[in-house]
N, C-alpha and C positions, 0 to 999 in steps of 0.2 A: 610670449617667451622668445627672446632675442638669441639667436645663434650666430657664431662668428663664421663669415665667408672665407673660405681658404684660398681661393684663387679669384683674381680680378675677372677673368673672362670665362669661368665655369661656375655654374650653380651647384657647388658642393660646400656643405657647412659642417662645421665641427659641433658636435652635441656634447656638452660638458657633463655627462653622467657620472663620471668619476668622483666629481665633487658635489653631487647632489644628495640630499636626504630623501626620504621615503615620499614625502607628498610631492616633491619636485619630479622624482621619477614617475609617480603615477599621472602627473600633468603631462609629461613629455610622451608618455604612451598614449594618453588620450589625444593630446594635440596632434600628434603624428598619425593617429588612427592605426597604431600598432597591434592593437588587441593582446598587448601582453600584460601578465600579472605583475605584481610588485615583487614577487620572488623572483620572476624570470628577468625583470629589469635589474635587480640586484645582483643576479648572477652575471648578467652581461656586463654590468659596471665593474664587478669585481675582476672579471676576465681582462677587460682593458686596462685596469689599474694594475694588476699584478703581473699579467703575462705580456701585455704589449706596451705598457708604459706610456699611454696616451689615451685621449678620447676618441670614440667612434666617430665617423661621418654619418650624416643623414642617410646616405645610400647604404651603409652597413647595417644601420638599425633597421631600415625598411626591408632589407634582405632577410635579417634575423625575424623580423615581424612575419614575413611571408613563410619562411622555412619552418618556424615554430607554430604557425596556425593550425586550427583543427583540420582545415583542408588538406594541408600537406603532410602533417605528422600524426594525425589521429591522437592527439595528447590526451583526450579524455576517454577514448575507447580503447587505447593501446593495452592497458592492464587486462581488459576483457579479452581482447583477441589473443594475448599471449597465453590465457589461461585455458581458452577454449578451442583456438584454431591453430596458432603457431605450434610446431612441433608434431603435427599429425603425421603418423606413419601408416601407410597402407601398401599392400604388395602391388597394386596397379599404379600407385603414385610414383611418377618419374621425378617430377620437382614439385613439391607442395609447399606453398607459401614461402618461398625462398628467393624469387626473383620477380619480374614484372608480371609474370602470369603463371599459372598453374598448368603442368603438363601431366597428363594421364594416359596410360597405355590404351589403346584401342584395339589392336590385334599385334601379330608379330612384326609387321612392317611399320604400322602407322600409330601416331598418337594424336590426341586432341588437347588443343591448348584452350583454356578458358580464363576469363578475367571478369571482374565485376568491380565498380567504383561508383561513387556518387558525386554529383555536382550541384550540391544543395544550394548552398549560399550564393555562389556565382550566378545561378538561375534564378534566385530571388531578386539580384541586383540588375542583371541583364538577361531576361529568360531566354531569349533567342540564342544569343552568344554563349551563355552558360551551358545550355543543353547541347548545342552543336559542338562545342569544344569537349564535352563530356563523351561524346560518340567518338570524336577524333582521338582523344586520349586513350579510350579503351581499344580502339582498333590498333593504335600504336603499340600498346602493351602486348598485344597478340602478335603483331607483326615482328616485333624485336626479338621474339623467341623463335624466329625463321618460319613461323606459320602463315598460312593462307586463311585469312578470315573469311567465314562462309555464313554467319549469321549474327544478328543482333537481337537484344531483349531490352525492355525498357519498363521496369515497374515504377510508377509515378504516384505521387500522393500530393494533393493540393488541398487548399482551403475551400470552403463551400463557395460556389460560383455565384450564389445569391447573397453573399455575406454584406451587410449593410456597410457602405462606404464610410458613414460618419463614425463607425465604430473601429475602423482601421487604426492600428498604432502609428504613430508619427514616422513618415519615411517607409512604410511598407505599401508595396504595390497591390492592386487589387487581385484576388486570385483568378478572375476571369482573364485579366490581361496576362497574368503569369502562365496560366494554362495555355493560352493561345501561342504566346511566344515559344514555350517549351515545345510543345507538339510541332510546331513549324521548324525549330531548330533540328530537332531529331529528323523529321522528315527530309528536310533539304540536305543535311550532311550525308545521311544514309543513301539518299537517291543518287547524289552526286558521285559518290565513290563506287556505287553498284553493290553495296551489301545489303541484303534486305532485313527488315525488321520482322521477325517471324513469331515473336511472342511478346507478352507484356500485361500489364494491368494498370488500372486507374482507380484510384480511391480518393474520396473526398472527406474532410473532416475539419472541424473548427481550429483544431490543434496544429494544423498546418498552415494556417493564416500568416504567421509571421516568417515561416521558412518552410518551403516545399521540400519533398524528398525527391530528388531526380537520380534515379539509379540506372545506370547502363551497363549492359553486359555484352560480351562478345565471345564467340566460339570460332576456333579455327582448327585446321588440319595440318600436320607436319610428319613427314617421314623421320623416323627415330634417328636415323644416321645424319639428319640435317637439322636437328635441334641446335639452336645457337643460344649460348649462355650470354645473359645480359650483364654479368659482372666482368669487371676487367680480370684478364687471365694473368698478367704479370709483365716482366721486363720484356721489351720489344714489341708489345702491341702498339699499332697505330690508331691515332684518334683523327677521325675525319670531321670537320666541321662544315657542314653544308648550308 
């Protein structure tokens, strides 16, 4: 599929989705590896047609593909989370499922900050980097609430280490390779920043051959009066790009 280059010296292309039918929209999603459904592609096309009056660029579509991915927006599990986790109210909860990490009362002066996330598919593609950035991301979430991280935990789920190589789906890395890379990524990132991994678990099952579960958790401590809100406060706030 050919796209129109917008600038002679810059690799930016116009993707004419506002003029496309269903089959063409599905082809664009597949060709650009966007991972977007037909419904999502039609919503994007409608937005650019009716609100923007133009076609999107390839950069805009790639950004939407990332933002609407399962990894970034939990689109398949969001309904379950809303029904079971969001909106939890408890007397000891200072901030529960409202910002980058949860904040729970520890005593009159202190609170503890905790967060958990997964880096599943990134670790299936690049095991070392996927796991390492998972640790980095969860440390960031605790730090941005004003807390000092003190410990990490890593519940991990992999395919069988002796899984026959000739039965691997196309493009899937062997569980032994994934396991070694994930463990090394967690070890190296945690050791380099000096935050110990104090708990975790490892399980092996054929169901995780195609995609491991790489969960990373962090807990930190913060004085209540020094809790930092991760949301924008309003007019007059400064943004620092470092």
